[in-house]
N, C-alpha and C positions, 0 to 999 in steps of 0.2 A: 550028514556033519564029521569034516573030519577032525579028530583029535592028533597035531600036528607035537607038541612039544610038551614036557613036565618041567616043572620050572619050581624049584626048593620043596618038587613033593604035591603038589596041587596041580593037576593035568589042567590044562589052559587051553580051549579049544582053540585054533587061532584062524581056522578056516569054517566055514559054513554055507550052509541058503546053495549047495549043490552037491552029487555022487558024483559029479566027474571034478576031472584033475587034481593037482597037487598045488599044497603050498609054496609060498618062497619062503626067501630068509632076509630076520630085520638084525637090528641091534639097539642097542641105548639102555636103558636101566633094569635091573632085572625086578624081581618079584619076589617075594615072602608070603605063606600064610599070616595071616593078621590075627589069629585067635578060634575063627570061625568054626576050627572042627574041633575044639579041644572039646571034654566029655562034657563039659560043665552047660555048654550050649553057649558061652558066652563071648563075647567078640571083648579082643586089646583092642588099640585104639582106633583102628578102623574091624567094619565087619564084613567091608571088600578087602582085596590083596595088596596090603602094600607094598610102595614102592623103594627100594635101595638100590643106589642112590634117587633121590626125588628126581624128574624129568621136567628141565625149562619148560614152559608152554615154548612149540615151536612156533616158527611164524611161515604164514605162507599166504598164493593170493590165488582167490577162485569167484564163483561168481553167484549171487543172490537169487535170490527167486525171484528180485524183480529186476534183476537184469543187471542188475550194478556189480563194481567190482569189490571183493570183500578180502580185506585181508584180514585173517584166522590174529596172528600174532597183537595187532594194533586196535582193533575193533572187540579184543573180548580181554584187553589185558585188565586186570584189576577185577576182573569178575572172574566167579565163581562157573566153572564152566564142564560141564559134559559133552565128549566128542564121541560122536561114533562113525563108522565107516560103514556101507551098506548100500540096499538097492532098493526101491520099490517094490518090482514083481516076486520079491523075496517072499517064499512060500511057510518059512518057521523062525529063524532066529532073527532078521530084523523085527518084525511086526511083532514079534515076543517081548523084543529088548527095549524099544520104545513104548511098548505097552507098560511093561516094570516101570521107567523112568516116568511117564507120564504120571503111573499110581503111583509113582512115591511123593512122584513132589506137587500134588492134590491134598496129600494126608500131612504137607505140614503147612505151617502158617501163612497165610498169605502176605507179610510183610520177607517172611523166610524166601517164600518162592520167587519174590520180584528183584532176590537177587540175586536169580541163577538164570545163566544162559545153560541152552541144549542145543550142541551143535549136528545136526546131519551130514554128510559129507557120500554124496553117491559114487558106487562105483561102476553103474553103467551110466558109462560113457557115451552111450549108442543114442537109449531111449529114455534118462533121465532129466527133461527140460524142466527151468524153473516153475511150471505151471505146474505140471504132474506133480515133484516135490512138493511145491506146497499144500497142497490140496490131497496128497495122500499122510503131511504131518499134522493137518488135521485132524487127524483120526485120535491125537497122542496128544494134543497139546490144548484141546476142548475143555474148558473147566479149569483151566492153572491160568498162575496169573505169571508164569517166569516167559522168559525169550528164545521162543522156538526157531533154528534160521537151518535155512537150508541151505547146501553150495554143492555146486555142481561144476565139472571144467573139462579141457579136454585132455585125453588119456595120458598123456605127457604131465599135466598139471596133478591129476590127481594121483600118480605115483611118487610125482617132485613130494605132494601131501604128504604121504604114507611115509615118506623115504625118512622126511624132518620128524616123522612123528611115532617114528619106529617100529612101525606095525606091517604086518608083515603084505605083501605088494596081493593087491587082488589079482585075478587071473578068471580065465574061462569068462570074459567079457565082464567081469566084476560078480560074476555068481559066488566066484570061489577069495572069501575076505577075511579079514578079521573081524574077530567077537568080541573083541575088548571094547571095554566103555573108559576111557580117559577120563578122572576129574581134576583137572584142575585147581588150585584153592585162587584167591584174591592176591597171593603172592607169586602170581605166577607160578609154581609150578604144580604137576604131578605128584600126587605121594600115596596115593589110593585107589589104583584100578576095579573094571568087576570083569567077568564073561557068566554068560548066560548059563546059568545052572539050575540045578533042581533043589537046588537052595534055598531060593527066597533072596533074587536080587535083586528087587523090590525093598525089601527089608532091609537090605546091607546099603541099598542108595539111602533109604530112607531116615537109616542110622546116624553114615556116616555125614550130610549134607550141613548137620547143625556143627559137627566136628571139625568139618573143615571150614567153616563157616566162623569159628569161635563162639559159636551160641550155645548158651544153656544145652542139655540133653531134654528131648522133651518126656 
C-alpha cells in the first residue's frame, strides 16, 4: 500500500491493494484530524477525519448487481451513506475496510442500521461483474440490517464517478485505488471520512454513525 499525501498533519493512504503503479491527482474538500490522536484518546465531534468544507453528495450513474441503472445522487439522497471504491480481488485493504464497516454496522441498534446505505464501487472494470460483487458483499453484509449496494461500470463511468467524488483515480486496472470511505449524512453532505488504519476504523465508524444521524450517543 502506498501513502501518497498528508493532509493537515494526518497521513492518508490514498492507494492500496497493489505494490505497483502510482497515484493520481484529485481535488475537493480538505481534511482535518478530528481529535482522534489527542493524548486523552477522546474524539472531537467525529472519530474519523473531519472534512472542511463538507463535501456535497455527488451524482454519478453506474450499474448495480441486478443489472439495473443506479444513480448514486438520487437513489441514496437523504440517506446516511458510506461510500468506498475498491475491487473484489483485493488481498488486503478492501476486505479489511469492508469488514470494519460490517462490524461497525452490526454493533449498532437495528433501527439505526436500517438508516444506513453502504455503497461499494468496483474499480476493476474487467473482472468485477454484478454477480461477483453481490457474492463478495455478502461476506460483510451478513447479520446487518443496512442496505449494501454494489456498483460497477465501464472505465469511463468509474473514472467519472471517482472524479465527481474527489477521490484519487484508480490505476493498474483498478488495483491501485483510493482507500477513503466517505460518509454522507441525511443532509447530503460528507463531513467525515475514514482511511484504513491501525487506530480502529471500526470504532471510528461506530462512534460517528449516531453523530451523523443526530441520534443520542450509545
